[in-house]
BATORGU-803762 format. One line per field, with one value per residue (C-alpha): z, x, y. Coordinates in nm, 2 decimals, padded with zeros to 4 digits. Layout:
w c(Z;...)
u c(X;...)
v c(Y;...)
***
This chain:
w c(03.60;03.56;03.24;03.36;03.12;02.85;02.78;02.46;02.27;02.34;02.23;01.92;01.84;01.90;01.62;01.37;01.45;01.38;01.11;00.95;01.04;00.80;00.52;00.56;00.71;00.91;00.97;01.36;01.42;01.82;01.95;02.25;02.44;02.52;02.83;02.76;02.73;02.40;02.40;02.79;02.53;02.23;02.47;02.62;02.31;02.14;02.40;02.40;02.04;02.01;02.05;01.71;01.57;01.44;01.59;01.46;01.65;01.54;01.70;01.58;01.72;01.87;01.65;01.57;01.20;01.25;01.01;00.74;00.79;01.14;01.25;00.97;01.06;01.41;01.22;01.06;01.28;01.34;01.01;00.98;00.76;00.73;00.72;00.63;00.37;00.20;00.07;00.46;00.52;00.16;00.26;00.57;00.37;00.11;00.37;00.55;00.21;00.14;00.49;00.46;00.09;00.19;00.39;00.65;00.96;01.05;01.14;01.35;01.28;01.54;01.45;01.75;01.73;01.42;01.47;01.49;01.14;00.85;00.49;00.41;00.71;00.60;00.25;00.40;00.64;00.30;00.10;00.39;00.45;00.10;00.07;00.43;00.35;00.15;00.37;00.72;00.85;01.14;01.13;01.48;01.40;01.75;01.73;01.97;01.80;01.99;01.78;01.46;01.32;01.03;00.76;00.91;00.67;00.87;00.79;00.43;00.48;00.67;00.41;00.12;00.26;00.18;00.48;00.54;00.62;00.88;01.27;01.48;01.86;02.07;02.43;02.68;02.99;03.29;03.50;03.90;03.95;03.68;03.86;04.21;04.04;03.95;04.26;04.46;04.73;04.70;04.82;04.48;04.39;04.46;04.21;03.94;04.01;03.95;03.68;03.47;03.45;03.22;03.30;03.28;03.44;03.69;03.72;03.78;04.06;04.24;04.13;04.31;04.65;04.93;04.68;04.80;04.52;04.28;04.13;03.76;03.53;03.58;03.94;03.94;03.72;03.89;04.24;04.07;03.98;04.31;04.44;04.19;04.30;04.13;03.87;03.80;03.80;03.52;03.34;03.34;03.24;02.92;02.80;02.82;02.60;02.33;02.18;02.16;02.29;02.35;02.23;02.52;02.38;02.36;02.72;02.78;02.57;02.77;03.11;03.25;03.18;03.52;03.63;03.40;03.64;03.90;03.68;03.63;03.96;04.01;03.69;03.56;03.22;03.10;02.91;02.64;02.48;02.30;02.43;02.70;02.69;02.92;03.07;02.85;02.63;02.85;03.14;02.89;02.87;03.16;03.28;02.99;03.09;03.40;03.30;03.32;02.98;03.03;03.11;02.85;02.58;02.74;02.73;02.36;02.27;02.40;02.25;01.91;01.94;02.01;01.74;01.47;01.57;01.48;01.16;01.30;01.07;00.96;01.12;01.45;01.42;01.31;01.62;01.87;01.68;01.69;02.07;02.16;01.97;01.76;01.44;01.26;01.35;01.27;00.88;00.81;00.97;00.90;00.51;00.48;00.61;00.43;00.07;00.24;00.33;-00.05;-00.17;00.00;-00.10;00.25;00.15;00.47;00.70;00.38;00.40;00.78;00.77;00.53;00.76;01.01;00.83;00.64;01.03;01.00;00.64;00.79;00.80;00.44;00.11;-00.18;-00.38;-00.06;00.04;-00.33;-00.37;-00.03;-00.13;-00.44;-00.31;-00.07;-00.33;-00.51;-00.15;-00.10;-00.47;-00.39;-00.08;-00.22;-00.04;-00.34;-00.20;00.00;-00.32;-00.51;-00.27;-00.23;-00.60;-00.68;-00.35;-00.54;-00.86;-00.76;-00.63;-00.94;-01.11;-00.87;-00.95;-01.27;-01.24;-01.61;-01.57;-01.21;-01.30;-01.61;-01.37;-01.13;-01.41;-01.54;-01.17;-01.13;-01.46;-01.30;-00.94;-01.14;-01.29;-01.04;-00.83;-01.16;-01.25;-01.62;-01.75;-01.51;-01.60;-01.98;-01.88;-01.64;-01.88;-02.20;-01.99;-01.89;-02.24;-02.33;-02.02;-02.11;-02.46;-02.40;-02.28;-02.37;-02.40;-02.10;-01.91;-01.76;-02.18;-02.25;-01.94;-02.01;-02.40;-02.24;-01.98;-02.30;-02.45;-02.17;-02.13;-02.48;-02.40;-02.15;-02.32;-02.66;-02.88;-03.12;-03.35;-03.04;-02.83;-03.10;-03.21;-02.84;-02.76;-03.07;-02.93;-02.63;-02.74;-03.01;-02.73;-02.48;-02.72;-02.80;-02.44;-02.39;-02.03;-01.95;-01.74;-01.88;-02.22;-02.04;-01.98;-02.37;-02.49;-02.32;-02.33;-02.66;-02.74;-02.58;-02.84;-03.11;-03.02;-02.87;-03.08;-03.42;-03.50;-03.45;-03.21;-02.87;-02.96;-02.85;-02.49;-02.44;-02.55;-02.26;-02.02;-02.07;-02.04;-01.71;-01.58;-01.68;-01.49;-01.20;-01.26;-01.10;-01.11;-01.50;-01.52;-01.33;-01.65;-01.88;-01.75;-01.71;-02.02;-02.18;-01.91;-01.95;-02.34;-02.44;-02.21;-02.39;-02.72;-02.62;-02.63;-02.33;-02.33;-02.37;-02.13;-01.83;-01.93;-01.86;-01.54;-01.40;-01.50;-01.35;-01.04;-00.99;-01.05;-00.80;-00.54;-00.55;-00.55;-00.28;-00.50;-00.39;-00.54;-00.89;-00.77;-00.69;-01.01;-01.19;-00.97;-01.04;-01.41;-01.32;-01.20;-01.54;-01.70;-01.50;-01.55;-01.92;-01.93;-01.67;-01.36;-01.17;-00.83;-00.91;-01.05;-00.74;-00.51;-00.68;-00.66;-00.32;-00.23;-00.38;-00.19;00.07;-00.16;-00.36;-00.57;-00.91;-00.83;-00.60;-00.89;-01.13;-00.90;-00.83;-01.20;-01.20;-00.90;-01.01;-01.34;-01.20;-00.96;-01.22;-01.43;-01.14;-01.02;-00.73;-00.58;-00.47;-00.84;-00.85;-00.59;-00.68;-00.98;-00.90;-00.65;-00.97;-01.16;-00.92;-00.85;-01.26;-01.34;-01.24;-01.40;-01.75;-01.94;-02.15;-02.01;-01.66;-01.76;-02.09;-01.83;-01.55;-01.81;-02.01;-01.70;-01.59;-01.92;-01.90;-01.54;-01.70;-01.98;-01.75;-01.53;-01.82;-01.79;-02.19;-02.15;-01.89;-02.09;-02.41;-02.25;-02.07;-02.42;-02.61;-02.39;-02.43;-02.79;-02.88;-02.66;-02.75;-03.15;-03.14;-02.90;-03.04;-02.84;-03.07;-02.75;-02.57;-02.91;-03.00;-02.65;-02.67;-03.02;-02.91;-02.66;-02.89;-03.12;-02.79;-02.70;-03.04;-03.14;-03.46;-03.64;-03.87;-03.78;-03.80;-03.87;-03.64;-03.45;-03.33;-03.41;-03.28;-03.19;-03.53;-03.64;-03.37;-03.43;-03.81;-03.67;-03.75;-03.39;-03.49;-03.59;-03.31;-03.05;-03.22;-03.19;-02.84;-02.73;-02.93;-02.70;-02.42;-02.29;-02.20;-02.12;-02.42;-02.60;-02.45;-02.49;-02.89;-02.84;-02.70;-03.01;-03.21;-03.32;-03.29;-02.90;-02.95;-02.95;-02.66;-02.42;-02.53;-02.44;-02.11;-02.00;-02.01;-01.83;-01.53;-01.46;-01.44;-01.25;-01.49;-01.35;-01.53;-01.89;-01.78;-01.73;-02.04;-02.26;-02.05;-02.17;-02.52;-02.52;-02.36;-02.65;-02.85;-02.73;-02.52;-02.27;-02.11;-02.04;-01.80;-01.38;-01.31;-00.99;-00.74;-00.49;-00.22;-00.37;-00.42;-00.06;00.08;00.20;00.03;-00.27;-00.15;-00.29;-00.08;-00.07;-00.02;00.25;00.41;00.38;00.55;00.87;00.86;00.88;01.19;01.35;01.33;01.12;00.86;00.54;00.54;00.74;00.56;00.24;00.48;00.60;00.22;00.01;-00.22;-00.23;-00.06;-00.38;-00.42;-00.05;-00.12;-00.48;-00.24;00.08;-00.19;-00.34;-00.03;00.09;-00.24;-00.21;00.17;00.08;00.32;00.32;00.61;00.73;01.06;00.87;00.64;00.97;01.12;00.78;00.81;01.19;01.05;00.82;00.97;00.76;01.05;01.38;01.68;01.88;01.55;01.67;01.49;01.63;01.48;01.09;00.91)
u c(00.92;01.26;01.34;01.45;01.62;01.59;01.94;01.97;01.67;01.78;02.11;01.94;01.74;02.04;02.26;01.96;01.95;02.32;02.27;02.04;02.22;02.46;02.15;02.11;01.74;01.61;01.27;01.23;00.96;00.91;00.70;00.58;00.25;-00.02;00.19;00.54;00.66;00.68;00.58;00.81;01.07;01.02;00.92;01.34;01.45;01.29;01.35;01.73;01.70;01.50;01.82;01.93;01.60;01.26;01.00;00.70;00.46;00.11;-00.14;-00.39;-00.69;-00.93;-01.24;-01.47;-01.33;-01.02;-00.97;-00.81;-00.43;-00.50;-00.12;-00.01;-00.33;-00.15;00.14;-00.02;-00.03;00.34;00.47;00.15;-00.05;-00.47;-00.62;-00.98;-01.16;-01.14;-00.80;-00.63;-00.53;-00.34;-00.23;-00.06;00.12;00.20;00.37;00.55;00.70;00.85;00.98;01.14;01.28;01.38;01.67;01.78;01.81;01.76;01.37;01.23;00.86;00.70;00.37;00.22;-00.02;00.01;-00.18;-00.50;-00.41;-00.63;-00.54;-00.47;-00.24;-00.04;-00.06;00.15;00.38;00.47;00.54;00.77;00.97;01.02;01.21;01.38;01.68;01.79;01.63;01.77;01.51;01.45;01.06;00.94;00.62;00.48;00.25;00.14;00.25;00.02;-00.28;-00.14;-00.16;00.03;-00.22;-00.26;-00.20;00.07;00.25;00.24;00.35;00.67;00.77;00.75;01.02;01.36;01.49;01.84;01.66;01.47;01.57;01.32;01.26;01.15;01.05;01.00;00.87;01.11;01.26;01.18;01.52;01.37;01.06;01.24;01.44;01.11;00.95;01.22;01.27;01.37;01.07;00.85;00.78;00.39;00.42;00.60;00.42;00.08;00.16;00.45;00.70;00.47;00.56;00.26;00.09;00.36;00.40;00.03;-00.01;00.27;00.08;-00.20;-00.05;-00.37;-00.52;-00.27;-00.18;-00.46;-00.58;-00.60;-00.50;-00.83;-00.87;-00.54;-00.65;-01.00;-00.79;-00.67;-00.97;-01.14;-00.87;-00.97;-01.25;-01.57;-01.44;-01.14;-01.40;-01.58;-01.33;-01.16;-01.49;-01.56;-01.23;-01.20;-01.49;-01.23;-01.05;-00.66;-00.65;-00.92;-00.89;-00.90;-01.14;-01.37;-01.36;-01.39;-01.73;-01.92;-01.79;-01.51;-01.23;-01.15;-01.08;-00.77;-00.53;-00.65;-00.63;-00.31;-00.14;-00.26;-00.09;-00.44;-00.38;-00.15;-00.19;00.07;-00.08;-00.39;-00.48;-00.57;-00.44;-00.44;-00.07;-00.17;-00.45;-00.54;-00.61;-00.88;-01.03;-01.06;-01.22;-01.46;-01.54;-01.61;-01.91;-02.26;-02.39;-02.66;-02.39;-02.14;-02.45;-02.49;-02.13;-02.08;-02.39;-02.26;-01.93;-02.10;-02.30;-01.96;-01.78;-02.08;-02.09;-01.69;-01.77;-01.53;-01.39;-01.72;-01.51;-01.52;-01.87;-01.99;-01.76;-01.97;-02.31;-02.23;-02.14;-02.42;-02.69;-02.83;-02.98;-02.98;-02.69;-02.57;-02.75;-02.61;-02.24;-02.18;-02.23;-02.04;-01.78;-01.78;-01.75;-01.44;-01.28;-01.35;-01.19;-00.86;-00.85;-00.93;-01.16;-01.18;-01.27;-01.52;-01.67;-01.71;-01.88;-02.11;-02.20;-02.27;-02.52;-02.68;-02.75;-03.01;-03.14;-03.53;-03.41;-03.30;-03.55;-03.51;-03.33;-03.05;-03.04;-02.96;-02.69;-02.55;-02.56;-02.42;-02.14;-02.11;-02.09;-01.77;-01.58;-01.65;-01.54;-01.22;-01.15;-01.17;-01.48;-01.68;-01.94;-02.05;-02.06;-02.23;-02.52;-02.56;-02.53;-02.86;-03.03;-02.88;-02.97;-03.36;-03.42;-03.25;-03.54;-03.80;-03.78;-03.71;-03.32;-03.19;-02.86;-02.78;-02.92;-02.69;-02.34;-02.41;-02.47;-02.13;-01.98;-02.16;-02.00;-01.66;-01.78;-01.91;-01.60;-01.35;-01.60;-01.54;-01.87;-01.81;-02.14;-02.26;-02.04;-02.14;-02.48;-02.47;-02.24;-02.47;-02.80;-02.60;-02.55;-02.92;-03.02;-02.79;-02.85;-03.21;-03.14;-02.89;-02.55;-02.32;-02.03;-02.16;-02.25;-01.87;-01.82;-02.02;-01.83;-01.49;-01.60;-01.77;-01.44;-01.25;-01.44;-01.35;-00.99;-00.96;-01.10;-00.98;-01.24;-01.07;-01.38;-01.57;-01.33;-01.20;-01.57;-01.66;-01.35;-01.40;-01.75;-01.63;-01.38;-01.56;-01.88;-01.57;-01.44;-01.76;-01.86;-01.49;-01.50;-01.14;-01.14;-01.40;-01.17;-00.85;-01.06;-01.15;-00.83;-00.63;-00.87;-00.98;-00.61;-00.55;-00.81;-00.64;-00.30;-00.30;-00.61;-00.58;-00.21;-00.16;00.05;00.06;00.01;-00.36;-00.29;-00.02;-00.22;-00.46;-00.19;-00.03;-00.40;-00.42;-00.13;-00.14;-00.51;-00.40;-00.62;-00.41;-00.67;-00.68;-00.31;-00.25;-00.45;-00.23;00.09;-00.08;-00.18;00.12;00.40;00.16;00.14;00.47;00.60;00.34;00.46;00.79;00.89;01.10;01.31;00.94;00.80;01.08;01.06;00.66;00.70;00.98;00.80;00.50;00.64;00.79;00.45;00.27;00.52;00.51;00.19;00.13;-00.09;-00.02;-00.31;-00.12;00.26;00.16;00.00;00.32;00.51;00.31;00.41;00.79;00.79;00.66;00.94;01.23;01.09;01.13;01.46;01.60;01.66;01.46;01.57;01.45;01.13;01.06;01.15;00.90;00.65;00.63;00.60;00.26;00.14;-00.09;-00.24;-00.60;-00.67;-00.56;-00.19;-00.18;-00.30;-00.04;00.24;00.16;00.19;00.51;00.66;00.49;00.69;01.00;00.95;00.89;01.18;01.43;01.28;01.12;00.87;00.65;00.56;00.26;00.11;00.18;00.04;-00.26;-00.33;-00.27;-00.52;-00.77;-00.75;-00.75;-01.03;-01.32;-01.29;-01.41;-01.15;-00.83;-00.64;-00.66;-00.69;-00.42;-00.10;-00.14;-00.28;00.01;00.24;00.05;00.15;00.53;00.56;00.44;00.63;00.97;00.90;00.86;00.52;00.43;00.08;-00.05;00.18;-00.06;-00.38;-00.34;-00.23;-00.47;-00.76;-00.63;-00.61;-00.95;-00.90;-00.56;-00.63;-00.94;-00.78;-00.67;-00.42;-00.09;00.12;-00.07;-00.20;00.19;00.18;-00.03;00.11;00.40;00.32;00.12;00.39;00.61;00.39;00.37;-00.01;00.08;00.38;00.32;00.29;-00.04;-00.10;-00.09;00.22;00.48;00.82;01.05;00.77;00.71;01.07;01.13;00.83;00.97;01.24;01.52;01.66;01.99;01.72;01.53;01.83;01.96;01.60;01.57;01.91;01.86;01.52;01.73;01.50;01.81;01.62;01.46;01.75;01.86;01.55;01.62;01.98;01.87;01.67;02.01;02.15;02.51;02.69;02.81;02.46;02.38;02.70;02.61;02.22;02.40;02.60;02.30;02.05;02.31;02.42;02.03;01.95;01.71;01.78;01.53;01.57;01.95;01.89;01.72;02.00;02.24;02.10;02.06;02.49;02.48;02.25;02.51;02.80;02.92;03.14;03.28;02.91;02.97;02.81;02.59;02.53;02.86;02.95;02.91;02.59;02.40;02.51;02.30;01.95;01.82;02.08;02.25;02.57;02.87;02.86;02.51;02.55;02.82;02.57;02.30;02.54;02.60;02.26;02.19;02.48;02.26;02.51;02.38;02.40;02.68;02.89;02.88;02.99;03.26;03.33;03.33;03.46;03.20;02.89;02.59;02.37;02.55;02.49;02.10;02.11;02.24;02.03;01.72;01.78;01.86;01.51;01.38;01.55;01.44;01.11;01.12;00.96;01.16;01.51;01.38;01.18;01.56;01.77;01.48;01.54;01.88;01.84;01.62;01.81;02.13;02.27;02.30;02.51;02.23;02.43;02.36;02.08;01.76;01.53;01.61;01.46;01.61)
v c(01.35;01.17;01.03;00.68;00.39;00.59;00.68;00.51;00.55;00.95;00.88;00.75;01.01;01.30;01.04;01.13;01.51;01.49;01.30;01.57;01.87;01.72;01.68;01.32;01.34;01.05;00.88;00.79;00.51;00.57;00.23;00.10;00.02;00.30;00.47;00.37;00.71;00.80;01.13;01.19;01.10;01.30;01.58;01.57;01.55;01.83;02.08;02.01;02.04;02.37;02.58;02.43;02.29;02.44;02.18;02.13;01.92;01.74;01.46;01.24;01.22;00.97;01.10;00.85;00.89;01.09;01.46;01.43;01.57;01.64;01.64;01.86;02.10;02.13;02.21;02.50;02.76;02.73;02.79;03.07;02.92;03.04;02.69;02.90;02.71;02.38;02.41;02.39;02.06;02.05;02.44;02.28;02.06;02.23;02.47;02.19;02.11;02.43;02.45;02.15;02.21;02.54;02.36;02.67;02.52;02.14;02.04;01.83;01.71;01.47;01.30;01.17;00.88;00.75;00.44;00.69;00.86;00.90;00.77;01.14;01.16;00.85;00.94;01.26;01.09;00.87;01.16;01.35;00.93;00.93;01.25;01.32;01.10;01.41;01.70;01.85;01.70;01.45;01.30;01.18;00.96;00.81;00.49;00.17;-00.12;-00.37;-00.18;-00.19;-00.55;-00.69;-00.53;-00.21;00.09;00.21;-00.08;00.00;00.34;00.24;00.03;00.27;00.46;00.35;00.16;00.33;00.63;00.44;00.41;00.22;00.26;00.03;00.12;-00.16;-00.11;-00.01;-00.30;-00.37;-00.10;00.12;00.19;00.17;00.45;00.66;00.62;00.69;00.39;00.05;-00.13;-00.11;-00.47;-00.43;-00.12;-00.27;-00.58;-00.33;-00.15;-00.40;-00.14;00.09;00.45;00.62;00.39;00.44;00.82;00.82;00.63;00.81;01.13;01.05;00.91;00.96;00.72;00.42;00.17;00.16;-00.16;00.08;00.37;00.45;00.43;00.66;00.88;00.96;00.98;01.29;01.41;01.38;01.61;01.84;02.17;02.15;02.40;02.19;01.88;02.03;02.12;01.82;01.64;01.89;01.87;01.49;01.45;01.64;01.41;01.54;01.84;02.13;02.49;02.71;02.91;02.62;02.58;02.94;02.95;02.64;02.85;02.59;02.76;02.86;02.56;02.50;02.65;02.39;02.09;02.23;02.18;01.90;01.74;01.66;01.83;02.08;02.40;02.46;02.85;02.82;02.47;02.22;01.87;01.54;01.46;01.11;01.01;00.73;01.00;01.16;00.80;00.73;01.03;01.02;00.63;00.76;01.00;00.85;00.83;01.11;01.37;01.24;01.30;01.61;01.76;01.65;01.80;02.11;02.10;02.05;02.37;02.55;02.40;02.43;02.80;02.83;02.65;02.33;02.04;01.85;01.53;01.70;01.81;01.45;01.28;01.50;01.44;01.07;01.12;01.34;01.11;01.36;01.17;01.53;01.68;01.32;01.34;01.73;01.68;01.32;01.34;01.71;01.54;01.20;01.41;01.65;01.37;01.19;01.51;01.51;01.13;01.02;00.72;00.49;00.76;00.87;00.56;00.56;00.89;00.78;00.47;00.72;00.94;00.64;00.46;00.76;00.68;00.74;01.11;01.16;01.23;00.99;01.23;01.29;00.92;00.83;01.05;00.92;00.59;00.69;00.82;00.55;00.28;00.50;00.54;00.14;00.07;00.30;00.10;-00.25;-00.34;-00.44;-00.66;-00.32;-00.11;-00.38;-00.39;-00.04;00.04;-00.20;00.02;00.32;00.21;00.06;00.47;00.64;00.41;00.50;00.88;00.84;01.00;00.86;01.07;00.92;00.56;00.51;00.64;00.43;00.17;00.22;00.21;-00.11;-00.23;-00.18;-00.32;-00.67;-00.70;-00.64;-00.95;-01.15;-01.11;-01.11;-01.15;-00.87;-00.62;-00.65;-00.65;-00.29;-00.15;-00.21;-00.08;00.20;00.33;00.27;00.41;00.74;00.78;00.79;01.13;01.49;01.38;01.45;01.30;01.00;00.90;00.91;00.70;00.49;00.39;00.43;00.16;-00.08;-00.05;-00.09;-00.43;-00.53;-00.45;-00.66;-00.97;-00.90;-00.85;-00.55;-00.41;-00.34;-00.18;00.02;00.12;00.18;00.40;00.60;00.72;00.80;01.00;01.18;01.28;01.41;01.59;01.78;01.84;01.95;01.78;01.77;01.45;01.23;01.30;01.20;00.92;00.85;00.94;00.63;00.36;00.45;00.50;00.14;00.01;00.15;00.04;-00.28;-00.44;-00.20;-00.20;00.17;00.35;00.45;00.87;00.88;00.73;00.96;01.23;01.12;01.07;01.43;01.54;01.38;01.48;01.89;01.87;01.70;01.37;01.10;00.83;00.89;00.95;00.59;00.42;00.60;00.48;00.14;00.08;00.21;00.07;-00.23;-00.24;-00.23;-00.46;-00.67;-00.62;-00.69;-00.30;-00.32;00.00;00.17;-00.02;00.04;00.42;00.41;00.16;00.41;00.76;00.62;00.50;00.82;00.99;00.84;00.83;01.23;01.19;00.96;00.69;00.38;00.18;00.28;00.19;-00.16;-00.24;-00.05;-00.22;-00.56;-00.51;-00.44;-00.79;-00.90;-00.67;-00.78;-01.14;-01.15;-00.97;-01.27;-01.02;-01.30;-01.21;-00.84;-01.03;-01.23;-00.93;-00.73;-01.01;-01.06;-00.72;-00.75;-01.10;-00.86;-00.63;-00.65;-01.01;-00.84;-00.72;-01.05;-01.26;-01.12;-01.09;-01.50;-01.55;-01.45;-01.56;-01.91;-01.89;-01.78;-02.09;-02.31;-02.23;-02.28;-02.61;-02.52;-02.78;-02.42;-02.37;-02.57;-02.42;-02.06;-02.10;-02.30;-02.00;-01.72;-01.93;-01.95;-01.58;-01.52;-01.81;-01.59;-01.26;-01.47;-01.26;-01.37;-01.08;-01.27;-01.63;-01.70;-01.58;-01.83;-02.10;-02.05;-02.09;-02.41;-02.55;-02.48;-02.58;-02.92;-02.97;-02.86;-03.15;-03.40;-03.44;-03.44;-03.55;-03.25;-03.00;-03.15;-03.17;-02.82;-02.65;-02.80;-02.67;-02.29;-02.34;-02.21;-01.92;-01.81;-01.86;-01.66;-01.35;-01.07;-00.96;-01.12;-01.17;-01.43;-01.54;-01.63;-01.75;-02.01;-02.10;-02.17;-02.38;-02.58;-02.64;-02.73;-02.99;-03.15;-03.07;-02.83;-02.81;-02.51;-02.18;-01.99;-01.66;-01.32;-01.51;-01.20;-01.28;-01.47;-01.71;-01.77;-01.77;-02.05;-02.28;-02.26;-02.39;-02.15;-02.17;-01.96;-01.64;-01.71;-01.70;-01.40;-01.21;-01.31;-01.20;-00.85;-00.85;-00.91;-01.22;-01.47;-01.76;-01.78;-01.71;-02.05;-02.23;-02.16;-02.27;-02.57;-02.67;-02.76;-03.10;-02.95;-02.97;-02.54;-02.39;-02.66;-02.55;-02.23;-02.27;-02.47;-02.17;-01.92;-02.18;-02.22;-01.87;-01.82;-02.09;-02.26;-02.61;-02.80;-02.65;-02.71;-03.06;-03.10;-02.97;-03.18;-03.50;-03.40;-03.34;-03.68;-03.81;-03.65;-03.85;-03.51;-03.64;-03.29;-03.16;-02.96;-03.06;-02.81;-02.66;-02.73;-02.98;-02.75;-02.61;-02.97;-03.06;-02.76;-02.83;-02.60;-02.56;-02.24;-02.15;-02.16;-01.77;-01.73;-01.98;-01.73;-01.43;-01.61;-01.71;-01.34;-01.26;-01.47;-01.28;-00.96;-00.80;-00.48;-00.50;-00.25;-00.48;-00.81;-00.58;-00.47;-00.84;-00.97;-00.70;-00.70;-00.35;-00.33;-00.42;-00.77;-00.84;-00.74;-00.94;-01.26;-01.21;-01.20;-01.54;-01.67;-01.58;-01.71;-02.05;-02.09;-01.97;-01.69;-01.33;-01.20;-01.20;-01.35;-01.60;-01.70;-01.75;-01.94;-02.21;-02.17;-02.29;-02.59;-02.71;-02.67;-02.43;-02.20;-02.30;-02.29;-02.02;-01.76;-01.53;-01.56;-01.28;-00.98;-00.88;-00.60)
***
């Protein structure tokens, strides 16, 4: 079938191929509704590119639960990789990486139907996408955009790829003229009306002329099926229950392969070597949906038996077991598929498989059911389904107790403690950890007991209970060393090391030892804890160079290992680091990227964003900090509640509401002064001083807080400057009673955009009789409805013209990075998260002329 109205998308693909040949690869996202012609476009491109490029093609299948790394498994045969054994999926991705890194020739990698991708496949796309810019390769990912909601994991995956390396191609429906051209006749209005210009619908209707103009694709497909001989129909019906593509050997074993030629001639399927596939997935679904329920179950049962005899992938076996309605087979295969998916970090798919198995929970013995519940709880915990994890753990714990299995009981109680803490049930978390230790200490010591000790240490660390944290941490390390259990030892070293380092005035050597152990033995989840503790700990202690080192190393490590949760937590830490170093644009950028993440990281990001807004005089600060406080308050630990509460004190003080600031600071006094964390104890003490509650410096207050509270503002300002904290430097200078330091403070605050504190300094200068006080923001900035500078206004208007950052940089004679900073500042001031929202806000405020386009997003 002729490609119609697809010249521009084809040219875009060819341009990406030229870039790849020059060593600058591209991720090309091809979107469109089902039947828009995504596959046809890619086939046309690859057929032309095949003479100069290697083509690797894989598909995501619409299985009940997708097979992990499905499309990369498809590519394995093209790379000569043997997929035997559990390591097959990883081997396929590794082989692809080697192929691309070799860079011997341009490579086109096609991942089709990514809207059905499993977690492991999304990780693979992210892994390749983040590297494609420096490879001679084109990574093409097709998906149905109507099936990808805003919170779909695929959008997060795509968002992790550098924007400059991404090209987007959206395939619209054909126009009336396009349908007429495809139909080869001018009177195509009715055909256009019925199909809406969908190329697949049009081609299906045109391929079945004797059926007239069908009312739906179902009619069009079934009209073709009706023309087949008995053997062709039997083959089509059998192949229709196999998502994606059916292997030739499978059809042969089921006795229907003789019908392939007939179906190929009729245009129902196409045969490509060892596989047979429908011309479009919608066609397969149409045939599958047309089957009577009994016939569908029978065919799935036959497929299941044939695949099981070949030891096919558990995910496929589980799918057909479900479709066959065979409880014993579902129990047998879904359990195995769940563990396989979990081992490949495809945790959502693991959850779905276990749920399939649990549908027939009466088929399991108590021991098997308890093990399955433990697996389900752990996978729910990893995927953020904490309520389900809680309910499941309670069921598992009851079974373990009834069976007298103290080993599993203790392990489940330890996980229950973590789940309770994450849900904000602080006392329940402590109780579960205490019970876990009590149970496990009554049986021979093992890894579960060491993990329980580490859990008790972790809870004590979070609540700044120093002596208790150190005691449990030491017990965890000692037992883990005795057991010579590497994963548990790594956890114990990291947790126990943090307790001694942060709460016992020690150093980070033990934490670093645990991190290196986790990295050496490829334990990414454990290494995550090490990087997070080291990054957070050094930033907390105001060791900013060390903190940034572990932030950057951690982000690079988790980028290489594609651990999304780790990068999100480290991104929150980076936002904090930027905030304290006075890089408020960057801090806000990082914080806003975390708004759709889990409550823990979102709460931390909201606190940083709220403090930036407070210091800039943004009215949104109060609501932002209220959200942060709301997310933190249920956690019942100082680690979560103190930071947003301190920020709310600062906000009230900056607004001149001294009574509220004093009330809020006083309410924090006991909590802050009893904290074992010197940093947050110091923050609380500082604000008690600012609002006039205390005059003297208590013990255990960090420098330069203590120096500033003692009234030595010069020394404090110098110390803050040495730490690289300009806002705090200006704040200390503002305590002076002479004009010169006040003027210096004002300049720093104006440069930061810290309007409320700058206004305080101006009033102080006026009180001292200084008449030549700087006026603050320029008149043009004050006149702007959103407080935009003239340059920011200029950038917003150019954004509205749909210019790229490079085009704007060329027009303004600045760097792309400078444009990026201005654009970020514009979004912040307009409270917009995207370019389109900023442009729309500009229209509403009259900053952007009505003729400018505001419907494009970059």
